[in-house]
N, C-alpha and C positions, 0 to 999 in steps of 0.2 A: 452673624445674620443680616439680613438688611435690613431697613426701613421697611413699614408697614403701612401702604401708600393712606394720605389722605384722599377722604373722598373727594375734597372740595377742588383736591388739583386737577380732575377730570375734567374741571370746569375753564379750566386755563390753558392758554397755549403757551407752546416752549419760547423760551425766554430770546428775545429778536422781534418776535409775532404775540409778545403780551399781549392780553387786554385786561381793564377796569375791571374787578367783581364790583357789582354794586350790590348783590345780595345782602350784606350789612347795612345798609342806607336802606334799603327798602324796607327791611326788616325793623332799622331804630324809628325810622319813622312811623311806621304803624306801633310800635311800642310807644313813642311819644304821646300820638294823639290819645292810645290808648289810656294813659297815665293822665291827661290834661283831662278827658273823660270820668274816668273815674276818682276823679279830687272832689271830695266832698268840700262841704263848706272848712274855710281854713281856717285861720287862729291871727293874730293882731297884724300879721305881716304876710298875707292872700299871694301878690304876686313873688314875694322875696322865696315863700315855700315851696309856690308851684316849679320856678326854678330849680330851686332843690331836689325837688321832689322828680322833677323831669330829669337832671345831668344825674343826680343820685342813679337814679332807676336803671339810668343806661349804662353805667362803670358798673353798676352790680351783675346786669345782664349780660356785657359786653365781657365779665370777669368770669361767668357762664358759661360763654361762646368760647372764650379760647383755654378751659379745664374742660370743655366737650372736646375742641379741637386735638387737643391736646392729650388726653385718657378713654377718649370715647373710643377714636379710630384706632388704638395701638393694639398692641397683642401685650397680655399683664406681663409688668414685669419690662418690656424694653426700653432701652436706657433713650433719652430725647437731650440733644447740644442745646446750648446757650441760645445758638440761632435756631433752634425749629421753633422754643418759645417767643424771642424775636418776633420770628415771621408769623407763628400765631397771632401774636398780641397786635403787631400790623396788621394782619387780613382783617381781622375782627372791628380794627377802630373805629370804622364806619357807622355801627351800632352806635355811639357815644357821638361821633360826630353829627351825626345826623338829630340828634337833641337838642344841638345848638340853635338852630334857626325859629322852631320855636318859643324855646327860653328866651331869644334878642325878642323875640315878637311879643312874650309877656311883659318885657323888662318895657319895650317901648311903648307897651300898652295907653298908659297914662299921656303920653306925650299926643296920644292921637283922641285925649277925651275917654277913654273907655273903663268904665267899673270894672272890675274883677271877672264879674261874668263875662263881659262883653271880650275880656281878655282870654279869659280862657277857650269861648269861640275863635277869638283871631289866630292864636297858637296850635288850636285841632285845622283849620284853614291852612297853616302853615304846612304842619305837619302831614297833611293828605297832599297838599298839593309836592311836597315833599317825592312824597312816597309817589305817586305818579309819577313825577319828573326823572325817579332814579331808575323804575320801572323801565321807561323809555329809551332814559340814556344806555341802560344795559344792555335793552334790545337793539337797538341801533349801533352800541359797540360792538356786539359779537355778527353783526350785519345781517340781522333779521329782515324781513320784508316789511313793506310799510304797513300792510293788512297788519304780521305780527306784533310790530311795535304799537300799532291802535288796539286791540287786542288787551294786550299785555298793561298798558294802562287804562283800560275798561276795566280789565280787570282788579287792579289796584282802586282805581277811582270806588269803584262797587265797595271793595272791602275799608276803603277811609270812612264812605257812605253808611256802611253800618256801624261803626263808632260811632257817626256824628246821630242814627237815629235812637242809639241807646241814650245817649247822651241827652236828648230831644225827650224822650222816652221816662227818664231818668233825672230830669231837671232838677239840680240841687238849689 
């Protein structure tokens, strides 16, 4: 019995003309902004706790995406190879790497003289900028028109601004 096609494979070009899939990076950036925005008052080490929340949450979501990719799109009881597992892990890894720049922003916040709340806003800004940047890179990577690059950038900026508005409305 042949392999069940992975829906994500429809977004990839054949080998030799392959392009980078930024879906996980866009998603991971939005996830990172949401984690920071949803962080209530933290304990004795707020910056360290925020970094652990950012990276830990991204790893959990990465694992969930890998699981969904491996099992969600496959027929029941279909076997998979170690190569399938490695490929799924690698393809979903941008979810984790997208959390690194906001985590770095949290780490350097004190060097910029920011209190924890200011550091949180910096991390959100970095995450939203990443989300917009990754979506624009994805559009450019598939040869989208300038108009479509602008549209995807604006849509992702608006999604990020929803997080900003929620953070401002429910300031911790």
